N, C-alpha and C positions, 0 to 999 in steps of 0.2 A: 324393238327399241334400239336406239343407236348406242354403239360402244365407243369408248374413249380409252386411249392408252394412258396409263398412269406411270410416272417415273417417281419412285419413292427414294428419297435421299436420307440416310440415317446420319447420326452424329459423327460416325467414324469416317465419313466421306464416301462410303460405298453407296451405289444406287442400284435399284432393282426395278424391273418393269413388269407390269401386269395390265390387264384390261378390266374395265368395269362399265356398268350402265351409266350413261351420262345424266339420267334423271336425278340421281342423288347429288349431282353437282350443279344443277340448273340454277341460274341467277346468283351464284356465288361469285365473289370478287377476289382479285389478288389481295393477299394479306389476310383473308378470312381464315378462321380456325375451324376445323372440322373434327367431330368426334364420332359421328355415326356412319362410318364407311363400312359396308358389308365385308365380312371376312377379316376385319382388323379390329376385333374387340379389345378395348383397353388402350388403343392408340389414339393419339391426338396429332393431327396434321395441320400444316399451314400451306395454303396455296401460294407458290412463289412465281408462277408464270405458266406459259404454255404456248401452243401454236395452233393455227387453224388448219383446215384440210388442204389449203394451198401452200402452207409453210410459213405464213406471216406470223411473227411473234406477237404475243400479248404484251402490253405495257401497262404498268400500274398507274401511270398518270393520265391515261386516256380513258375517259368515261364512256360507258355504253358497250354495246356488243358489235358495233359495225367496224369496218375497216376504214382507216383515214390515212391521208398522205400528209405527213408533217415535216417541217424543216427541223432537223435534229442535229445535235453536235455529239451526243454520246448515248449510251444505253443499249438495250437489247435490239439487235438487228442493225446496228450502226458500227461500221469499222472505218474510222477516219485516221489517216496517218499524218496529216499536217495540222499544225496549230491554227485555230481560227476558222477552219473549213467547216461548212455546214452542208448537209445532204438532205434532199427530200426523199423520204422513205415511207412506204406503206406499212402500217402496223395495225394490229387488232386491238380493240378496246379491252378493258380490264374485267369484263363480266363474262362468265362462262355461258355459252349458248350451244345450240345444236351444231354449229359450224366448227366447233373446237375439236381437234383430233388428238391433242396431247395436253395433259395437265401435269405440271411439275409440283410435287409435294415435298415438304420438309417435315421430318419427324420431330415433334416437340416433346411427346411423352410416349414411352414404349409400353407395350402390353406385357403379358406373361411370357409369350414366345418372342424371341428376337426375329428380325426380318431374315437373318441368315438361316435360321432353322426353318422358317416358313417357306422360303424359296428353295431350300435344299442346296445351297451353294457353299458347302463346306470346302475349303481349299485343301487340297492334298499337298503334302510336303514335296518340294521339288528335289529331284535327284540330280546329283552333279554328274552329268554324262561326260563332260570334258575330262574329268579326273580319270574316268575309266578308259578313255581313248589314249591318253598319254603313255601308260605303261606298254600298250600294244605297239606303239610306234618305237619305243625305246628297245623292245625286244627285237624288232626287225633290224635295227641299226647294229646291234651287237653280234648278230650272226655273221660268221666269216664267209667270204665269197668263195665259191668253188671255181677253180680254174681248170 
């Protein structure tokens, strides 16, 4: 079976990456809500986007699973710097298929364990290394020079 990368974004703005079998996401569309994802019991997710194996982004307003070249002014995959300018860009449809390499998911409801606990990414407190270096430099300056 094919695997797909999942990017899970929680309500605090943190994101976590994992892989899953693509068969549980087959024929789902952007903005669909999912409850039955393996290893995430009690969680509810919403598909917010993704990209295919070639890196083309999925767009919610393009129906189907194919890649299309559209004349676009804004949105995923479009970076325009001038007002009124349009660009023809290739984008992927809004339906998940076997060509999708990454799916972006947003957490709507959390389960018993938080994503931080599940992925083991507890942040360690940062030590202030600059404060330790300053006294050493001051000691060097205070020593008298030997002639």
